C-alpha positions, 0 to 999 in steps of 0.5 A: 144654906140649910144643912138639913131639910125634910122633904116628902119621900116621893119628891127625893131620890137617894143617890147611890154611893157610886154617883158623885154629888156634883153629877147628882146636882146636874140631874135636875137641870138635865131632867128639865131639858129632857122634859122640854125637848123630848116630852113637851116638844116631841122632838124627833130626828131631823126636826129644827129646834129653837132654844131661847137662852144659852144658859145652863139649862138652854145648853143642856137642852141643845145637847138633848136636841143634838142627841135626838138628832135635830137637824138645826139647833138655833140658839138665841141669846143677848150674851155673845160669850154664851152664843159662842160657847153654844156654837162650839157645843151644840148649836148649828145656828146662833142669833142675837135679837135686835132691839126694835126702836119702834117698840113701846118704851118700858114703863117706869115706876117713877112719876111722869114728868110730862107737862112740868118743867124745872121752873114751873110754879104749878100755877096755870098760865094763860 
């Protein structure tokens, strides 16, 4: 990490001495959550909110939604531990997405092996 970095003055905020750096570090992810839920999402009391991802910012978004009076807070994640924490923290419902067996397979950067076999000499066979 860089011990000193110069930034434009309009992009920084000096923390008062009364605010510990640990709490100051939480201001950016919390502001992302507030902006997403309140400013962009326009969440109001009794609304339902769906949070995709129960990581740090998702949990903060759930807390903001709960604080604004959301009636349902649905957390979606593939990690069961995160969902369990979210349920105890602020989520009213949790959901684990199910992998659809009928979806297209993911693309690979490896060359396709279609039409070749281990003993294929590369000659046309008739």
